[in-house]
N, C-alpha and C positions, 0 to 999 in steps of 0.2 A: 564364173570359174567354179568348178566343182570342189566339193569338200575333199575328195581324193586328191586332186591336183594341189589344193592348198596344203594338205598334210605333207605331200612330197616336197614342195617347195619349202615349207617350214623346216622340215628335217635337213634338206640340203643346206639351207641357210644356217642352221645350228652347227652342222658339221664344218661347213665352210668357215664359219666364225672360229671355231677351235683350231682349225688349220691356219687361219690368219694370225691367231695368237702365236703359234709356233713360228710362222714365217716372220713375224715382227721381232721375235726374239733373236733371229739369225743376224740381222744387221745390227742390233743393239750389242751383240757379242763382237762381231767382226769390226766394228767401228770404234772400238775402245782405243785403238792406235790411230792417232790423227793422220798417219801416213798411209794407212791401209785404204785400198780402193776395192769397193765391192758393189759395182754398179748393177750387176744382174740381181743380187740379193736384195738390194734397196728397191729396184723397180718391181720385182716380183712380189715382195712383201707389201709394197704400196698398192698393187693391183689386187692382191688378195683382200686387203682391208676395204678397198673401194668396191670390189665386186660383192663382197658380203654386205656392205652397206646399201648398194644398189638393188640386191635381191630383197634385203629387208624393206626398203622403200617401196619396192614393187608390190609386196604382199601387204603392206601396211593398211591400204584402204579396206581391204577384206577384214584384216584383223580389228580394225576400228568398228566396222559395220557389225561384225559377228560376235566378237569377244570382249572388246574393251569395256563396255558398260557392265556386262556380267561379272567380269573380274573386279571392277570397282565396287559393285554391290556386295559380292561375296567376300571379298578380302581386299579391302582398300590399300593396305600395306603393299600387297603384291602389285596392285595396279600402279602405285607410285614407284615401285621398283622398276616397272617396265618403262615408265616416263624417265627415270634417271638413266636407264639403259640407252634409250634413244639419244639422250643429250650426251652421254659419255661416248657413244659410238661416233657422233659427228666429231667430237674431239679427237678420238683415235685417227679418224680418216684425215682430219686436218694436220695433226701432227706428223703422220706418215707422209703426207704430201709435202710438208714443210722439210722434213728430213730428206726426202728424195730430191727435192729441188736443191736444197743446200748441198747434198753430196755431189750431184750431178753437175753443179755449177763450180766445183772446185777448180777445173782447169782454166777457168776464166780469170783467176786471181794470180797475179804475179808476186805480190808481197807475201812473205812466208808467215808473217804474223797474222795476216788477214786469213790465209788458207787455214792456219791452225784454229782460228776463232770459228770460221765457218764449218770446219770439220768437227769441232766440239759441238756446235749447235746441231749439225746432223745427228751425231751420236745421241745427244740428249733428247732430241725429238723422237728418235726410235725407242729409247729407253722408256720415255713417258708414254708413247703410244703403246708399247708392249704392257706396261703395268696397268693402264687404263683398259686395255683389251681383255685382260684377265677378269677384271670387274665386270665388263660388259658381257663377257661369255658366261660368267657365273651367274649374273642376274638373269640372263636368257635362260639358263637351265632351271632356276627357280620358277620363272614365269611359265615356262612350257611344261614343267612337271605339274603345275597346278591346274592349267587349262589350256588345251590345245585345240586345233581344228578338228 
């Protein structure tokens, strides 16, 4: 893969990441009421987070080959920031999927108490995914501003 293609993909990944942050905020706000249904918002936010992660995973081998060692040698703290970003991004995607599954499964429950519990779980999962996504995006900006393709 050429450096130009990697640069473009890296920037798309970064911009898509910040869009995913905003997308995750939407269900976090909408699902405050356990009676509210926001299937489209939930699905699109989850897709945005997963697509961002998939693009990051796609360019990761080239990052590891071309940049990772140099970053750790020149600025180990920033290298560790990227490592934390990777781990937190997996948590963001997992929480978004958990929230999406919980929200979409609400019609399967008959008991109102169970519905309320599952709705609260969906809301909390999206709130947590949103908060962690802010950290992931901010760490990504720090790393990308230090060294890029």
